[in-house]
Each structure stands twice: as C-alpha cells, then as structure tokens.
C-alpha positions in Angstrom: 0.0 0.0 0.0 1.4 3.4 -1.0 1.9 6.3 1.4 -0.8 8.2 -0.4 -3.4 5.5 0.5 -2.2 5.5 4.2 -2.5 9.3 4.3 -5.9 9.1 2.6 -7.2 6.5 5.0 -5.8 8.4 8.0 -7.5 11.6 6.7 -10.9 9.7 6.5 -10.4 8.5 10.0 -9.4 12.0 11.1 -6.0 10.8 12.3 -2.8 12.8 12.3 0.0 10.2 11.8 3.7 10.8 12.2 6.0 9.4 9.4 7.0 6.5 11.8 3.3 5.6 12.4 2.6 5.8 8.6 5.4 3.4 7.9 4.4 1.0 10.7 0.7 1.1 9.7 1.6 0.6 6.0 3.3 -2.6 6.9 0.4 -3.8 9.0 -2.2 -2.9 6.4 -0.1 -4.8 3.8 -0.1 -7.8 6.0 -3.9 -7.6 6.5 -4.5 -7.2 2.7 -2.2 -10.1 2.0 -4.2 -12.3 4.4 -7.4 -11.3 2.7 -5.9 -12.3 -0.6 -5.0 -15.6 0.9 -8.6 -16.1 2.1 -9.8 -15.5 -1.5 -8.1 -18.7 -2.4 -10.3 -20.8 -0.2 -13.0 -22.8 -2.0 -16.4 -21.8 -0.5 -18.6 -23.0 -3.3 -20.2 -25.6 -1.0 -20.7 -23.2 1.9 -24.2 -21.7 2.3 -24.1 -17.9 2.8 -25.2 -16.8 6.3 -25.4 -13.5 8.1 -24.2 -15.1 11.4 -22.2 -18.2 12.3 -24.9 -19.4 14.7 -28.7 -18.9 14.4 -29.8 -16.0 16.5 -33.0 -16.0 18.6 -34.7 -12.9 19.9 -34.5 -13.1 23.6 -36.8 -10.2 24.4 -39.8 -10.9 26.5 -43.3 -10.6 25.0 -44.7 -7.1 25.0 -47.5 -7.4 27.6 -49.3 -4.5 29.3 -48.8 -4.6 33.1 -49.5 -2.2 35.9 -47.3 0.9 36.2 -45.2 2.0 39.1 -47.0 4.3 41.5 -45.9 7.9 41.3 -44.7 8.1 45.0 -42.6 5.0 44.6 -41.1 6.3 41.3 -40.1 9.6 43.0 -39.0 8.0 46.3 -35.2 8.1 45.5 -35.3 11.3 43.4 -32.7 13.7 44.6 -35.1 16.6 43.8 -38.8 16.7 42.9 -41.5 19.3 42.6 -45.2 18.9 41.9 -44.9 15.2 41.4 -42.1 15.5 38.8 -38.4 14.9 38.8 -36.4 18.2 38.9 -33.3 18.0 36.7 -30.6 20.5 35.8 -31.4 22.9 33.0 -29.6 21.8 29.8 -30.7 24.5 27.3 -29.8 28.1 27.9 
C-alpha cells in the first residue's frame, strides 16, 4: 500500500500520523490485505451464505401491558422533585 493511501485512510479516520506511524501502519495494512488475498483462495462454493455463524434467537420478553409503578414509589429516590415530577438541571440556555 502506498503512502498516499495511508494518508488518505488516515484523513478519512481523522487521524494525524507521524511518518513512523505511517510506515508501521503501512506494513500492518499490507499484512492484512495479504491475508485477505489468501482467504480468497479458499473454495467456499459448497458453503451456504449466512449472516451469522450461529442462528440468532430474539431473547426479548413478550410485550404485555402490566400495571405501572405508583408515582410516589417512582419519586422515592429522586434527589429533587416538585409537583410530582423529577427536577433536573437545565440543559438548554
């Protein structure tokens, strides 16, 4: 990989690299790209395409309506409250 491409990638990543870092990263990226080229040699014609190595199952609970938390219990540990509401610091000036 040429220095131009290293500088281009660093610019996209908003990184300021020293010449030593550019040289080191250039070698590392060349190794990575070489490994990718080696992986292209593997015969995967008999492998079924998948999005994940293992089947994923949604582990979320069913969406069921239940009773809500009473207001006084919800506000019990609030550091500051007024009129039945949480008082929070002002974030917009």
